[in-house]
N, C-alpha and C positions, 0 to 999 in steps of 0.2 A: 503651252510660251515654253519662247525659245528665250534665253539664260546667256549674254556676252559678261563674262567676268575675268580676273586676278585671281588664282591658286600660288596666297606667295610669288603675286609679280610676274610668271607665266596668264598666258590666256589662256580660258577654257571656253566651253562648251556645258551649257546649262536644259539639255528638253528637258520637260517636268511639263506629268496633267495633276489626275487626283490622286493616278496610283500611286504614279515615279518620277524619280528624280535621278534622270541617268546625267552624268558627268563628264566630258569628253576631253582628256588634251592632244593634241591634234599634233604638240610640237615635239612629245619625246612618244613617237610610237605610234598616234594618233590611237590612244588605251581608251578604253572606256574602265576610268577608270575605279568612276563607284558609284553605283547601286541605290539611293535607300528607298526601299518596303514602307511609303506612308501610311498606308494600311496597317500592316503589321510588326514598321516602327523597328527593324533592323541593317543592318546595311546588308547585304547580300555580297557583295564580294569580298577580296581582301585589297583592304584601301590603303595606303602608304600614306605617310604620315606628311611628306615633307613631298618637292617634284624633286632634291638631291635623291633623297629616295627611291625617288622610282628610276634619274639617271644611272643612277650608284647597279639599280641590280633590279631591270627592265624587266625583266624574265618572272619574273616575286607577287609583281601585283598585278588586279585588277583584269585588264580583258588583250594579255600579248597578243601582237600577230609576227607569228613566223611565217616565215619565206625562205625558202621547204620552212616544213618542219624539222623537231627534235639533229640526228647526227645523218657526219655524211661521214665515209670511210677514211680516215687523211683529209676530209676535205676533195677527196679524189672522184670522177667522173665521165665518160666520153658518151655524145653519144653522136646515132654515124661514125667521121671521122673528126669529130670533132672532140678538143679535151677541155676539161673545166678544171680550175684549182681555186678551190678557194681558205677561205681563213683558219686556221688549224688554231681554233680557237676553246676549244673547250681547255678548263682553268688543272686540269688533274694531267697533262700531260700526254695524251691519249695520244692527240695530234689527230684528235679529227678536229670536223667542223662541226661550230652544233647552233639550232634556235638560229637560221637562215640572216637572211640579207640585213632588214628592215626594221632587228625591231630595236625600239628606243628613237628611231632618227623620226625629220619631223616630216610631216607631210606638210597640205595647202590647203585650207578649206575653199573649194571654189562656190557654194553653194548653200543658199539653209535656209527656213522658212516650216510653213505651218498652215495645213489643209486639213478639211474639212475631220475637225475632231484627230488631227496626225500633227508628229512634231518632223523634221525629217532636217540633217546634215547631210552634204558627201564633200566629202576628200579626197585627193587623191596622189600618191608617187611619181613621182619618175625618174628611171634607170639614170638618166641622164644626168638629172639633176645632183649628185653624188658619184663625184671621179670612181673611188673605190670601191663598191657597186657595182659601175662597169663594166670594171679590173674584171671582175670578178664572172656577171651574167655579161655580156657585151653583147646585148641585145637591148636597140631601145621599146622599153617594155611601160603601158601607163600599167597604174593599178587606181578602181575609184573604186572608191566605198562609199557608200548610205545607209548613214543607221540613220531607220524607222520609227517613232518610238506611236505608240497607238492602245493606250488604257493600259493590264498589266503586259504589251508584248514587245519587245527591240525584238528588231528587224537588222541584221549588216546585211545587203545588200553589196556585192565586189564582181568586179566587169575590169578583166585583162585583158589588155590589147598587145599582142606583138608587134611592133612598126617597122621589124626590122628585116632583111631578108632571107635571114634563114629560120629554122624551128625552132623555137624559141623554152627550155626543159621551166616545166611551172609544178611546181607543191602548193600546200596551203594547207595553214595547221591554226587554231586560236588557242593559245593556252591560260585557261583562265580559273580563275582559283574563286574556289566561291567557300561562305561560310561557312560553318559547324555550329562553329559558335560555347566550342569545350565541349556538345555535350553528345559525339557520335554515336553516344546509342540511343539517341531518340529518331536516329534517318537510316535509312535504308537507301539505297542506290539501283538504279535497274538500270540491266542496256541490256539489251535483246541479239544478243551476241550467239555466235557456235562456235569460233575458234581464235584462241590465244598464239600471240607469234612466239617460239622459241628464241628468247634470248644470249648468244651469246656470253663470255665474264669483261666483249664491248658494251655491251646492253644492246649492239646490231642483230637483226632477225640471221639465223642462219637458216634462211631457205623453210624451214619444218609450220606446215602449222597445226596443231595438236587439240586437243580436248579442251575444255575448260573445267575441267577434275573439279577443284577443291571450293572452285569459283562459277559454280552451275548454278548458283545458286542468284543467281546479276541475273540471270536472265528473266525471275516476277519477282526479284527486291532483295538485296541483301544486304543485311545488318553492319553496316559501318565499326562497329564495338571490338572493337583490340583487328582490326584489318590492318596489313603493311602494306598496302598496291604500288607495282611499279612499271607495270602492265603496258604490253598493246593487246586489241583485241582486232578484229576483223570482225564484218557484218558481214557477213556473203548478202543474201539474199535478203539480209532482216534492214529494216527502217534505219537512218541513222538517227537515233536518238535515245538522250540519256532521262532519266525522271529521277532527282532527289526527292525525297521526301519526308514529313516529319509531320503526326498529329494534325492529317486533311492542309495540310499545306505543301506545296509541290512547288517545284522551278521541273521546267522542262524544255532543254537543249536540244533541238532536232533542226535538221542539218536536210541540206536534198543532195539526192542523188549521189554528190559528188564524193562528197564523206560515206570511206569506204573504211577507214583506220581508226581507231579509236585510244589515247595513252589514254591509263587512268593515273594519276600521284599524288597518296599521301604525304608524302614527304615525311611518312618515317609511320609506328604507325596512328593510327585515323586520330584527332584532336580538334584541333584548329579550323580549317584548312582539308580542301579534298581538289584537285586538278584533276577539271576531267575534260578533254585536246582532241577536239575534231578535228580529221586530217582527212588532203585528199590523197596522199600517199603515204605510203611507208617509213618508219626509218631507213637511209640508208638505201629512196629506195634506187635510186639513179643506178648499184653496185646492184642487187638484187636477182642473180637471173632464173627472178619467174617470171610470165606473164602477166604485158601491163594489167589487164582485169583483177590480177590478182594484187599485184604489191599498187596498184596509181600510180602507177609512173605515168608521165603522160608532156606530148609536149606541143606547145601549140603554133600555129605553122604562119608564114609570113601574112598580116596583113588581115591575120584574123581575130579571134575575140573569143575569149570564156565565159558567162556567166554564174557567181551562184550564192546561195542564200543560206544564215546561216540564224535562226529562231532561239531566243531568249521566252519565256512566256510561263510568272508563276502565275499558278490557280492557289485559290486560297475555297475551303468549303465547314 
């Protein structure tokens, strides 16, 4: 079932079956801001109290979309001979750009429906519809996102098309807030990664990849009691996979091959929430002097498209 409704006068859509109710707010960042697990009777995500709260802090609730993800030093980079200057919007006066160009901005729903036990909804974001975005990323780009709900699985499918006449830099991430219900000691996080990016004082990668050290337990499942994380990891040859687990209840977050980087953030010592952030490129990727297969930096050629998926699956035993 798909319901069109309003959330304090803001249009929203809910995809619902026997397992989950998934609510999307296209006009505020195309954010899936609520996933209600019917079987476990719990909120899966950090849910904002109102649309105003989501507008004021669009990156702190639900599933914010970051294009590009995380920070770019001074908001500046070059691709070939072409210069790009993004807004220097980080609030602590570093002069950096943070959280991308689309977070909190409206998307347009172009299709929704049901077929063979699934519900789906498709939205688009066009850079040319937003003059302030197009000024910073002067490429005619169409980003199409489809959410598909089937059982306890929610699939996010993204296709990005570059309609401009020049290669367009593109990085993507999702800043997903999962609830820990104030019981971090009952949860573990499994993240099959081999390397952690060394960060400078400005939280930018220095270009060095380090062993996991004290975080080696992530590979098998790290208890979250007392953990304070704000770290950037690289998958290497491992699959893009994160598993939050508690007493036979698992949230499996899995991305396609383009997702080579993860940021894990607990907002201080883990308590109520953990933010799992799969990225296609690492923080400040255009300025990190390493091969693109390491940083994830990429461009989309004129007239070409790039597609990738991200799946959230809730498993109960």
